[in-house]
KOLGU-4560 file (N, C-alpha, C; in nm, 3 decimals, padded with zeros to 5 digits):
<recs>
<n_xx: 11.528 n_yy: 01.234 n_zz: 07.029 ca_xx: 11.373 ca_yy: 01.365 ca_zz: 07.127 c_xx: 11.318 c_yy: 01.377 c_zz: 07.004 mol: A seq: 1 type: UNK>
<n_xx: 11.167 n_yy: 01.445 n_zz: 07.144 ca_xx: 11.121 ca_yy: 01.501 ca_zz: 07.013 c_xx: 11.086 c_yy: 01.646 c_zz: 07.092 mol: A seq: 2 type: UNK>
<n_xx: 11.069 n_yy: 01.760 n_zz: 07.010 ca_xx: 11.111 ca_yy: 01.899 ca_zz: 07.046 c_xx: 10.946 c_yy: 01.945 c_zz: 07.022 mol: A seq: 3 type: UNK>
<n_xx: 10.930 n_yy: 02.019 n_zz: 07.179 ca_xx: 10.784 ca_yy: 02.125 ca_zz: 07.046 c_xx: 10.824 c_yy: 02.208 c_zz: 07.017 mol: A seq: 4 type: UNK>
<n_xx: 10.740 n_yy: 02.213 n_zz: 06.895 ca_xx: 10.741 ca_yy: 02.366 ca_zz: 06.844 c_xx: 10.617 c_yy: 02.405 c_zz: 06.818 mol: A seq: 5 type: UNK>
<n_xx: 10.594 n_yy: 02.566 n_zz: 06.797 ca_xx: 10.518 ca_yy: 02.593 ca_zz: 06.718 c_xx: 10.515 c_yy: 02.618 c_zz: 06.596 mol: A seq: 6 type: UNK>
<n_xx: 10.402 n_yy: 02.537 n_zz: 06.507 ca_xx: 10.399 ca_yy: 02.553 ca_zz: 06.360 c_xx: 10.355 c_yy: 02.654 c_zz: 06.287 mol: A seq: 7 type: UNK>
<n_xx: 10.328 n_yy: 02.786 n_zz: 06.419 ca_xx: 10.279 ca_yy: 02.912 ca_zz: 06.342 c_xx: 10.282 c_yy: 03.036 c_zz: 06.453 mol: A seq: 8 type: UNK>
<n_xx: 10.312 n_yy: 03.123 n_zz: 06.448 ca_xx: 10.340 ca_yy: 03.276 ca_zz: 06.534 c_xx: 10.180 c_yy: 03.251 c_zz: 06.586 mol: A seq: 9 type: UNK>
<n_xx: 10.137 n_yy: 03.291 n_zz: 06.735 ca_xx: 10.013 ca_yy: 03.256 ca_zz: 06.776 c_xx: 09.899 c_yy: 03.436 c_zz: 06.722 mol: A seq: 10 type: UNK>
<n_xx: 09.767 n_yy: 03.403 n_zz: 06.680 ca_xx: 09.682 ca_yy: 03.491 ca_zz: 06.612 c_xx: 09.651 c_yy: 03.556 c_zz: 06.716 mol: A seq: 11 type: UNK>
<n_xx: 09.509 n_yy: 03.643 n_zz: 06.637 ca_xx: 09.393 ca_yy: 03.708 ca_zz: 06.815 c_xx: 09.418 c_yy: 03.575 c_zz: 06.852 mol: A seq: 12 type: UNK>
<n_xx: 09.347 n_yy: 03.456 n_zz: 06.757 ca_xx: 09.256 ca_yy: 03.416 ca_zz: 06.839 c_xx: 09.288 c_yy: 03.313 c_zz: 06.935 mol: A seq: 13 type: UNK>
<n_xx: 09.486 n_yy: 03.285 n_zz: 06.945 ca_xx: 09.501 ca_yy: 03.212 ca_zz: 06.993 c_xx: 09.556 c_yy: 03.289 c_zz: 07.172 mol: A seq: 14 type: UNK>
<n_xx: 09.580 n_yy: 03.455 n_zz: 07.164 ca_xx: 09.573 ca_yy: 03.594 ca_zz: 07.268 c_xx: 09.469 c_yy: 03.554 c_zz: 07.284 mol: A seq: 15 type: UNK>
<n_xx: 09.355 n_yy: 03.549 n_zz: 07.275 ca_xx: 09.156 ca_yy: 03.545 ca_zz: 07.324 c_xx: 09.218 c_yy: 03.379 c_zz: 07.396 mol: A seq: 16 type: UNK>
<n_xx: 09.155 n_yy: 03.318 n_zz: 07.298 ca_xx: 09.206 ca_yy: 03.176 ca_zz: 07.395 c_xx: 09.245 c_yy: 03.137 c_zz: 07.523 mol: A seq: 17 type: UNK>
<n_xx: 09.355 n_yy: 03.257 n_zz: 07.581 ca_xx: 09.455 ca_yy: 03.213 ca_zz: 07.620 c_xx: 09.404 c_yy: 03.359 c_zz: 07.742 mol: A seq: 18 type: UNK>
<n_xx: 09.341 n_yy: 03.438 n_zz: 07.707 ca_xx: 09.308 ca_yy: 03.524 ca_zz: 07.843 c_xx: 09.120 c_yy: 03.490 c_zz: 07.841 mol: A seq: 19 type: UNK>
<n_xx: 09.059 n_yy: 03.382 n_zz: 07.823 ca_xx: 08.959 ca_yy: 03.303 ca_zz: 07.839 c_xx: 09.007 c_yy: 03.249 c_zz: 07.935 mol: A seq: 20 type: UNK>
<n_xx: 09.072 n_yy: 03.088 n_zz: 07.949 ca_xx: 09.158 ca_yy: 02.974 ca_zz: 08.027 c_xx: 09.210 c_yy: 03.108 c_zz: 08.132 mol: A seq: 21 type: UNK>
<n_xx: 09.292 n_yy: 03.216 n_zz: 08.128 ca_xx: 09.366 ca_yy: 03.244 ca_zz: 08.219 c_xx: 09.251 c_yy: 03.326 c_zz: 08.377 mol: A seq: 22 type: UNK>
<n_xx: 09.144 n_yy: 03.432 n_zz: 08.297 ca_xx: 09.058 ca_yy: 03.407 ca_zz: 08.339 c_xx: 08.996 c_yy: 03.381 c_zz: 08.486 mol: A seq: 23 type: UNK>
<n_xx: 08.922 n_yy: 03.212 n_zz: 08.335 ca_xx: 08.835 ca_yy: 03.151 ca_zz: 08.417 c_xx: 08.972 c_yy: 03.056 c_zz: 08.542 mol: A seq: 24 type: UNK>
<n_xx: 09.054 n_yy: 03.061 n_zz: 08.486 ca_xx: 09.130 ca_yy: 03.000 ca_zz: 08.701 c_xx: 09.157 c_yy: 03.097 c_zz: 08.785 mol: A seq: 25 type: UNK>
<n_xx: 09.176 n_yy: 03.220 n_zz: 08.690 ca_xx: 09.221 ca_yy: 03.340 ca_zz: 08.783 c_xx: 09.116 c_yy: 03.346 c_zz: 08.909 mol: A seq: 26 type: UNK>
<n_xx: 09.005 n_yy: 03.310 n_zz: 08.839 ca_xx: 08.869 ca_yy: 03.369 ca_zz: 08.882 c_xx: 08.874 c_yy: 03.280 c_zz: 08.977 mol: A seq: 27 type: UNK>
<n_xx: 08.887 n_yy: 03.154 n_zz: 08.991 ca_xx: 08.900 ca_yy: 02.964 ca_zz: 09.000 c_xx: 08.960 c_yy: 03.005 c_zz: 09.201 mol: A seq: 28 type: UNK>
<n_xx: 09.104 n_yy: 02.990 n_zz: 09.143 ca_xx: 09.117 ca_yy: 02.987 ca_zz: 09.233 c_xx: 09.209 c_yy: 03.149 c_zz: 09.307 mol: A seq: 29 type: UNK>
<n_xx: 09.060 n_yy: 03.282 n_zz: 09.332 ca_xx: 09.046 ca_yy: 03.417 ca_zz: 09.336 c_xx: 08.879 c_yy: 03.357 c_zz: 09.463 mol: A seq: 30 type: UNK>
<n_xx: 08.794 n_yy: 03.232 n_zz: 09.418 ca_xx: 08.733 ca_yy: 03.203 ca_zz: 09.485 c_xx: 08.747 c_yy: 03.076 c_zz: 09.615 mol: A seq: 31 type: UNK>
<n_xx: 08.847 n_yy: 03.021 n_zz: 09.548 ca_xx: 08.886 ca_yy: 02.884 ca_zz: 09.654 c_xx: 08.964 c_yy: 02.984 c_zz: 09.721 mol: A seq: 32 type: UNK>
<n_xx: 09.078 n_yy: 03.121 n_zz: 09.720 ca_xx: 09.132 ca_yy: 03.160 ca_zz: 09.840 c_xx: 09.009 c_yy: 03.165 c_zz: 09.897 mol: A seq: 33 type: UNK>
<n_xx: 08.945 n_yy: 03.287 n_zz: 09.835 ca_xx: 08.812 ca_yy: 03.354 ca_zz: 09.950 c_xx: 08.736 c_yy: 03.225 c_zz: 10.048 mol: A seq: 34 type: UNK>
<n_xx: 08.765 n_yy: 03.146 n_zz: 10.008 ca_xx: 08.620 ca_yy: 03.010 ca_zz: 10.028 c_xx: 08.722 c_yy: 02.979 c_zz: 10.154 mol: A seq: 35 type: UNK>
<n_xx: 08.899 n_yy: 03.009 n_zz: 10.127 ca_xx: 08.938 ca_yy: 02.934 ca_zz: 10.232 c_xx: 08.934 c_yy: 02.978 c_zz: 10.349 mol: A seq: 36 type: UNK>
<n_xx: 08.989 n_yy: 03.140 n_zz: 10.324 ca_xx: 08.968 ca_yy: 03.259 ca_zz: 10.342 c_xx: 08.830 c_yy: 03.294 c_zz: 10.487 mol: A seq: 37 type: UNK>
<n_xx: 08.822 n_yy: 03.184 n_zz: 10.458 ca_xx: 08.613 ca_yy: 03.264 ca_zz: 10.573 c_xx: 08.519 c_yy: 03.382 c_zz: 10.469 mol: A seq: 38 type: UNK>
<n_xx: 08.584 n_yy: 03.405 n_zz: 10.365 ca_xx: 08.527 ca_yy: 03.523 ca_zz: 10.298 c_xx: 08.409 c_yy: 03.437 c_zz: 10.149 mol: A seq: 39 type: UNK>
<n_xx: 08.328 n_yy: 03.356 n_zz: 10.168 ca_xx: 08.309 ca_yy: 03.334 ca_zz: 10.052 c_xx: 08.197 c_yy: 03.414 c_zz: 09.936 mol: A seq: 40 type: UNK>
<n_xx: 08.126 n_yy: 03.527 n_zz: 10.021 ca_xx: 08.041 ca_yy: 03.629 ca_zz: 09.904 c_xx: 08.107 c_yy: 03.679 c_zz: 09.844 mol: A seq: 41 type: UNK>
<n_xx: 08.209 n_yy: 03.699 n_zz: 09.952 ca_xx: 08.313 ca_yy: 03.824 ca_zz: 09.818 c_xx: 08.422 c_yy: 03.749 c_zz: 09.765 mol: A seq: 42 type: UNK>
<n_xx: 08.416 n_yy: 03.644 n_zz: 09.725 ca_xx: 08.542 ca_yy: 03.626 ca_zz: 09.655 c_xx: 08.427 c_yy: 03.525 c_zz: 09.550 mol: A seq: 43 type: UNK>
<n_xx: 08.308 n_yy: 03.499 n_zz: 09.585 ca_xx: 08.193 ca_yy: 03.489 ca_zz: 09.445 c_xx: 08.156 c_yy: 03.599 c_zz: 09.438 mol: A seq: 44 type: UNK>
<n_xx: 08.175 n_yy: 03.803 n_zz: 09.424 ca_xx: 08.164 ca_yy: 03.839 ca_zz: 09.386 c_xx: 08.297 c_yy: 03.923 c_zz: 09.330 mol: A seq: 45 type: UNK>
<n_xx: 08.416 n_yy: 03.890 n_zz: 09.342 ca_xx: 08.519 ca_yy: 03.931 ca_zz: 09.335 c_xx: 08.546 c_yy: 03.759 c_zz: 09.149 mol: A seq: 46 type: UNK>
<n_xx: 08.532 n_yy: 03.726 n_zz: 09.228 ca_xx: 08.577 ca_yy: 03.525 ca_zz: 09.063 c_xx: 08.465 c_yy: 03.610 c_zz: 08.925 mol: A seq: 47 type: UNK>
<n_xx: 08.332 n_yy: 03.665 n_zz: 08.970 ca_xx: 08.233 ca_yy: 03.625 ca_zz: 08.948 c_xx: 08.257 c_yy: 03.800 c_zz: 08.848 mol: A seq: 48 type: UNK>
<n_xx: 08.385 n_yy: 03.888 n_zz: 08.891 ca_xx: 08.409 ca_yy: 03.959 ca_zz: 08.805 c_xx: 08.469 c_yy: 04.031 c_zz: 08.732 mol: A seq: 49 type: UNK>
<n_xx: 08.601 n_yy: 03.868 n_zz: 08.791 ca_xx: 08.752 ca_yy: 03.856 ca_zz: 08.760 c_xx: 08.707 c_yy: 03.838 c_zz: 08.592 mol: A seq: 50 type: UNK>
<n_xx: 08.601 n_yy: 03.665 n_zz: 08.599 ca_xx: 08.571 ca_yy: 03.611 ca_zz: 08.386 c_xx: 08.595 c_yy: 03.677 c_zz: 08.325 mol: A seq: 51 type: UNK>
<n_xx: 08.397 n_yy: 03.782 n_zz: 08.315 ca_xx: 08.324 ca_yy: 03.923 ca_zz: 08.243 c_xx: 08.477 c_yy: 03.968 c_zz: 08.194 mol: A seq: 52 type: UNK>
<n_xx: 08.574 n_yy: 04.076 n_zz: 08.228 ca_xx: 08.687 ca_yy: 04.182 ca_zz: 08.255 c_xx: 08.777 c_yy: 04.061 c_zz: 08.158 mol: A seq: 53 type: UNK>
<n_xx: 08.851 n_yy: 03.934 n_zz: 08.229 ca_xx: 08.966 ca_yy: 03.900 ca_zz: 08.113 c_xx: 08.908 c_yy: 03.875 c_zz: 08.011 mol: A seq: 54 type: UNK>
<n_xx: 08.775 n_yy: 03.768 n_zz: 07.994 ca_xx: 08.727 ca_yy: 03.738 ca_zz: 07.835 c_xx: 08.729 c_yy: 03.892 c_zz: 07.732 mol: A seq: 55 type: UNK>
<n_xx: 08.659 n_yy: 03.967 n_zz: 07.846 ca_xx: 08.648 ca_yy: 04.100 ca_zz: 07.790 c_xx: 08.727 c_yy: 04.081 c_zz: 07.677 mol: A seq: 56 type: UNK>
<n_xx: 08.823 n_yy: 04.173 n_zz: 07.766 ca_xx: 08.940 ca_yy: 04.256 ca_zz: 07.784 c_xx: 08.991 c_yy: 04.144 c_zz: 07.643 mol: A seq: 57 type: UNK>
<n_xx: 08.990 n_yy: 03.972 n_zz: 07.636 ca_xx: 09.087 ca_yy: 03.939 ca_zz: 07.571 c_xx: 09.018 c_yy: 03.901 c_zz: 07.413 mol: A seq: 58 type: UNK>
<n_xx: 08.840 n_yy: 03.937 n_zz: 07.441 ca_xx: 08.829 ca_yy: 03.974 ca_zz: 07.335 c_xx: 08.840 c_yy: 04.047 c_zz: 07.223 mol: A seq: 59 type: UNK>
<n_xx: 08.830 n_yy: 04.239 n_zz: 07.245 ca_xx: 08.854 ca_yy: 04.336 ca_zz: 07.222 c_xx: 08.985 c_yy: 04.389 c_zz: 07.185 mol: A seq: 60 type: UNK>
<n_xx: 09.059 n_yy: 04.393 n_zz: 07.299 ca_xx: 09.198 ca_yy: 04.358 ca_zz: 07.279 c_xx: 09.350 c_yy: 04.242 c_zz: 07.340 mol: A seq: 61 type: UNK>
<n_xx: 09.343 n_yy: 04.091 n_zz: 07.211 ca_xx: 09.408 ca_yy: 04.015 ca_zz: 07.237 c_xx: 09.562 c_yy: 04.084 c_zz: 07.278 mol: A seq: 62 type: UNK>
<n_xx: 09.576 n_yy: 04.163 n_zz: 07.180 ca_xx: 09.699 ca_yy: 04.183 ca_zz: 07.207 c_xx: 09.810 c_yy: 04.189 c_zz: 07.336 mol: A seq: 63 type: UNK>
<n_xx: 09.662 n_yy: 04.288 n_zz: 07.487 ca_xx: 09.702 ca_yy: 04.313 ca_zz: 07.563 c_xx: 09.778 c_yy: 04.184 c_zz: 07.591 mol: A seq: 64 type: UNK>
<n_xx: 09.743 n_yy: 04.056 n_zz: 07.551 ca_xx: 09.797 ca_yy: 03.933 ca_zz: 07.684 c_xx: 09.901 c_yy: 03.816 c_zz: 07.573 mol: A seq: 65 type: UNK>
<n_xx: 09.935 n_yy: 03.944 n_zz: 07.433 ca_xx: 10.100 ca_yy: 03.906 ca_zz: 07.427 c_xx: 10.188 c_yy: 03.920 c_zz: 07.524 mol: A seq: 66 type: UNK>
<n_xx: 10.212 n_yy: 03.900 n_zz: 07.532 ca_xx: 10.362 ca_yy: 03.910 ca_zz: 07.712 c_xx: 10.341 c_yy: 03.766 c_zz: 07.789 mol: A seq: 67 type: UNK>
<n_xx: 10.194 n_yy: 03.837 n_zz: 07.819 ca_xx: 10.194 ca_yy: 03.746 ca_zz: 07.916 c_xx: 10.195 c_yy: 03.572 c_zz: 07.803 mol: A seq: 68 type: UNK>
<n_xx: 10.106 n_yy: 03.557 n_zz: 07.729 ca_xx: 10.138 ca_yy: 03.426 ca_zz: 07.643 c_xx: 10.236 c_yy: 03.370 c_zz: 07.623 mol: A seq: 69 type: UNK>
<n_xx: 10.335 n_yy: 03.501 n_zz: 07.597 ca_xx: 10.479 ca_yy: 03.396 ca_zz: 07.549 c_xx: 10.565 c_yy: 03.388 c_zz: 07.771 mol: A seq: 70 type: UNK>
<n_xx: 10.489 n_yy: 03.432 n_zz: 07.775 ca_xx: 10.650 ca_yy: 03.407 ca_zz: 07.954 c_xx: 10.539 c_yy: 03.259 c_zz: 08.038 mol: A seq: 71 type: UNK>
<n_xx: 10.374 n_yy: 03.246 n_zz: 07.941 ca_xx: 10.333 ca_yy: 03.054 ca_zz: 08.001 c_xx: 10.441 c_yy: 02.971 c_zz: 07.969 mol: A seq: 72 type: UNK>
<n_xx: 10.408 n_yy: 02.995 n_zz: 07.808 ca_xx: 10.497 ca_yy: 02.909 ca_zz: 07.654 c_xx: 10.598 c_yy: 02.945 c_zz: 07.705 mol: A seq: 73 type: UNK>
<n_xx: 10.731 n_yy: 02.981 n_zz: 07.754 ca_xx: 10.838 ca_yy: 02.955 ca_zz: 07.809 c_xx: 10.862 c_yy: 02.808 c_zz: 07.899 mol: A seq: 74 type: UNK>
<n_xx: 10.743 n_yy: 02.903 n_zz: 08.026 ca_xx: 10.691 ca_yy: 02.815 ca_zz: 08.130 c_xx: 10.693 c_yy: 02.659 c_zz: 08.091 mol: A seq: 75 type: UNK>
<n_xx: 10.580 n_yy: 02.630 n_zz: 07.983 ca_xx: 10.518 ca_yy: 02.591 ca_zz: 07.967 c_xx: 10.693 c_yy: 02.505 c_zz: 07.862 mol: A seq: 76 type: UNK>
<n_xx: 10.749 n_yy: 02.467 n_zz: 07.800 ca_xx: 10.814 ca_yy: 02.424 ca_zz: 07.685 c_xx: 10.935 c_yy: 02.374 c_zz: 07.835 mol: A seq: 77 type: UNK>
<n_xx: 10.999 n_yy: 02.507 n_zz: 07.922 ca_xx: 11.046 ca_yy: 02.376 ca_zz: 08.021 c_xx: 11.041 c_yy: 02.273 c_zz: 08.057 mol: A seq: 78 type: UNK>
<n_xx: 10.847 n_yy: 02.298 n_zz: 08.108 ca_xx: 10.852 ca_yy: 02.185 ca_zz: 08.188 c_xx: 10.850 c_yy: 02.109 c_zz: 08.171 mol: A seq: 79 type: UNK>
<n_xx: 10.796 n_yy: 02.105 n_zz: 07.967 ca_xx: 10.775 ca_yy: 01.972 ca_zz: 07.890 c_xx: 10.978 c_yy: 01.895 c_zz: 07.854 mol: A seq: 80 type: UNK>
<n_xx: 11.052 n_yy: 01.990 n_zz: 07.912 ca_xx: 11.180 ca_yy: 01.918 ca_zz: 07.833 c_xx: 11.224 c_yy: 01.861 c_zz: 08.017 mol: A seq: 81 type: UNK>
<n_xx: 11.236 n_yy: 01.905 n_zz: 08.144 ca_xx: 11.171 ca_yy: 01.835 ca_zz: 08.194 c_xx: 11.122 c_yy: 01.701 c_zz: 08.247 mol: A seq: 82 type: UNK>
<n_xx: 10.968 n_yy: 01.742 n_zz: 08.241 ca_xx: 10.899 ca_yy: 01.620 ca_zz: 08.236 c_xx: 10.948 c_yy: 01.473 c_zz: 08.149 mol: A seq: 83 type: UNK>
<n_xx: 11.003 n_yy: 01.552 n_zz: 07.988 ca_xx: 11.020 ca_yy: 01.439 ca_zz: 07.845 c_xx: 11.125 c_yy: 01.434 c_zz: 08.014 mol: A seq: 84 type: UNK>
<n_xx: 11.252 n_yy: 01.431 n_zz: 08.090 ca_xx: 11.375 ca_yy: 01.359 ca_zz: 08.137 c_xx: 11.321 c_yy: 01.284 c_zz: 08.281 mol: A seq: 85 type: UNK>
<n_xx: 11.274 n_yy: 01.313 n_zz: 08.306 ca_xx: 11.251 ca_yy: 01.231 ca_zz: 08.403 c_xx: 11.085 c_yy: 01.165 c_zz: 08.388 mol: A seq: 86 type: UNK>
<n_xx: 11.055 n_yy: 01.169 n_zz: 08.287 ca_xx: 10.996 ca_yy: 01.024 ca_zz: 08.295 c_xx: 11.037 c_yy: 00.915 c_zz: 08.178 mol: A seq: 87 type: UNK>
<n_xx: 11.134 n_yy: 00.988 n_zz: 08.147 ca_xx: 11.304 ca_yy: 00.855 ca_zz: 08.061 c_xx: 11.335 c_yy: 00.871 c_zz: 08.134 mol: A seq: 88 type: UNK>
<n_xx: 11.368 n_yy: 00.919 n_zz: 08.266 ca_xx: 11.482 ca_yy: 00.824 ca_zz: 08.398 c_xx: 11.366 c_yy: 00.676 c_zz: 08.429 mol: A seq: 89 type: UNK>
<n_xx: 11.272 n_yy: 00.789 n_zz: 08.507 ca_xx: 11.184 ca_yy: 00.678 ca_zz: 08.581 c_xx: 11.168 c_yy: 00.521 c_zz: 08.468 mol: A seq: 90 type: UNK>
<n_xx: 11.132 n_yy: 00.532 n_zz: 08.406 ca_xx: 11.068 ca_yy: 00.510 ca_zz: 08.219 c_xx: 11.232 c_yy: 00.373 c_zz: 08.265 mol: A seq: 91 type: UNK>
<n_xx: 11.367 n_yy: 00.444 n_zz: 08.144 ca_xx: 11.484 ca_yy: 00.404 ca_zz: 08.247 c_xx: 11.496 c_yy: 00.273 c_zz: 08.313 mol: A seq: 92 type: UNK>
<n_xx: 11.457 n_yy: 00.278 n_zz: 08.445 ca_xx: 11.528 ca_yy: 00.221 ca_zz: 08.522 c_xx: 11.399 c_yy: 00.147 c_zz: 08.561 mol: A seq: 93 type: UNK>
<n_xx: 11.270 n_yy: 00.169 n_zz: 08.596 ca_xx: 11.191 ca_yy: 00.099 ca_zz: 08.559 c_xx: 11.201 c_yy: -00.098 c_zz: 08.501 mol: A seq: 94 type: UNK>
<n_xx: 11.208 n_yy: -00.023 n_zz: 08.435 ca_xx: 11.261 ca_yy: -00.120 ca_zz: 08.284 c_xx: 11.374 c_yy: -00.244 c_zz: 08.369 mol: A seq: 95 type: UNK>
<n_xx: 11.477 n_yy: -00.137 n_zz: 08.355 ca_xx: 11.575 ca_yy: -00.183 ca_zz: 08.325 c_xx: 11.556 c_yy: -00.334 c_zz: 08.514 mol: A seq: 96 type: UNK>
<n_xx: 11.538 n_yy: -00.215 n_zz: 08.600 ca_xx: 11.544 ca_yy: -00.338 ca_zz: 08.712 c_xx: 11.420 c_yy: -00.433 c_zz: 08.716 mol: A seq: 97 type: UNK>
<n_xx: 11.332 n_yy: -00.380 n_zz: 08.622 ca_xx: 11.212 ca_yy: -00.455 ca_zz: 08.628 c_xx: 11.257 c_yy: -00.624 c_zz: 08.568 mol: A seq: 98 type: UNK>
<n_xx: 11.389 n_yy: -00.555 n_zz: 08.507 ca_xx: 11.449 ca_yy: -00.671 ca_zz: 08.370 c_xx: 11.526 c_yy: -00.749 c_zz: 08.447 mol: A seq: 99 type: UNK>
<n_xx: 11.622 n_yy: -00.686 n_zz: 08.532 ca_xx: 11.776 ca_yy: -00.806 ca_zz: 08.611 c_xx: 11.659 c_yy: -00.801 c_zz: 08.697 mol: A seq: 100 type: UNK>
<n_xx: 11.550 n_yy: -00.814 n_zz: 08.868 ca_xx: 11.456 ca_yy: -00.899 ca_zz: 08.899 c_xx: 11.460 c_yy: -01.004 c_zz: 08.852 mol: A seq: 101 type: UNK>
<n_xx: 11.409 n_yy: -01.016 n_zz: 08.696 ca_xx: 11.358 ca_yy: -01.105 ca_zz: 08.683 c_xx: 11.413 c_yy: -01.235 c_zz: 08.687 mol: A seq: 102 type: UNK>
<n_xx: 11.554 n_yy: -01.212 n_zz: 08.613 ca_xx: 11.718 ca_yy: -01.294 ca_zz: 08.571 c_xx: 11.610 c_yy: -01.371 c_zz: 08.437 mol: A seq: 103 type: UNK>
<n_xx: 11.641 n_yy: -01.434 n_zz: 08.389 ca_xx: 11.669 ca_yy: -01.510 ca_zz: 08.240 c_xx: 11.619 c_yy: -01.728 c_zz: 08.309 mol: A seq: 104 type: UNK>
<n_xx: 11.505 n_yy: -01.793 n_zz: 08.206 ca_xx: 11.451 ca_yy: -01.904 ca_zz: 08.214 c_xx: 11.587 c_yy: -02.044 c_zz: 08.135 mol: A seq: 105 type: UNK>
<n_xx: 11.659 n_yy: -01.938 n_zz: 08.177 ca_xx: 11.777 ca_yy: -02.057 ca_zz: 08.047 c_xx: 11.844 c_yy: -02.082 c_zz: 08.097 mol: A seq: 106 type: UNK>
<n_xx: 11.883 n_yy: -02.217 n_zz: 08.186 ca_xx: 11.995 ca_yy: -02.294 ca_zz: 08.271 c_xx: 12.126 c_yy: -02.286 c_zz: 08.127 mol: A seq: 107 type: UNK>
<n_xx: 12.189 n_yy: -02.230 n_zz: 08.242 ca_xx: 12.354 ca_yy: -02.204 ca_zz: 08.183 c_xx: 12.446 c_yy: -02.278 c_zz: 08.186 mol: A seq: 108 type: UNK>
<n_xx: 12.499 n_yy: -02.422 n_zz: 08.111 ca_xx: 12.616 ca_yy: -02.481 ca_zz: 08.088 c_xx: 12.676 c_yy: -02.501 c_zz: 08.061 mol: A seq: 109 type: UNK>
<n_xx: 12.893 n_yy: -02.437 n_zz: 08.094 ca_xx: 12.987 ca_yy: -02.457 ca_zz: 08.049 c_xx: 12.932 c_yy: -02.579 c_zz: 07.912 mol: A seq: 110 type: UNK>
<n_xx: 13.036 n_yy: -02.503 n_zz: 07.822 ca_xx: 13.109 ca_yy: -02.582 ca_zz: 07.752 c_xx: 13.224 c_yy: -02.715 c_zz: 07.759 mol: A seq: 111 type: UNK>
<n_xx: 13.261 n_yy: -02.814 n_zz: 07.689 ca_xx: 13.319 ca_yy: -02.977 ca_zz: 07.785 c_xx: 13.440 c_yy: -02.925 c_zz: 07.607 mol: A seq: 112 type: UNK>
<n_xx: 13.304 n_yy: -02.842 n_zz: 07.564 ca_xx: 13.437 ca_yy: -02.877 ca_zz: 07.432 c_xx: 13.435 c_yy: -02.921 c_zz: 07.288 mol: A seq: 113 type: UNK>
<n_xx: 13.354 n_yy: -03.076 n_zz: 07.334 ca_xx: 13.362 ca_yy: -03.147 ca_zz: 07.282 c_xx: 13.170 c_yy: -03.179 c_zz: 07.216 mol: A seq: 114 type: UNK>
<n_xx: 13.169 n_yy: -03.180 n_zz: 07.059 ca_xx: 13.003 ca_yy: -03.164 ca_zz: 07.029 c_xx: 13.010 c_yy: -03.324 c_zz: 06.995 mol: A seq: 115 type: UNK>
<n_xx: 12.861 n_yy: -03.336 n_zz: 06.987 ca_xx: 12.805 ca_yy: -03.462 ca_zz: 07.039 c_xx: 12.799 c_yy: -03.497 c_zz: 07.113 mol: A seq: 116 type: UNK>
</recs>
């Protein structure tokens, strides 16, 4: 089984990218929650302020996102480990079920013990 590994320590660019992605995701969640609650104007304003704030902090001081980045990576690794195990389980049982149900094309006969 292959393992998920990071080839290097996270850099400022990694933290900045994580800050931007997480601020976009948070803005979308706030927007959809506001729309579902019937307050689209307030949700749009809140969402529009979250993106530049998160991205700005990510650009100016990306080290702020080091702890959330570590937490996210830990969760992602756990998810990947579980998803890999589930995928292998499903694929194994799917293949063996199909093969077992397919049967064989060959006719088997008992050997009479004499040749020719």
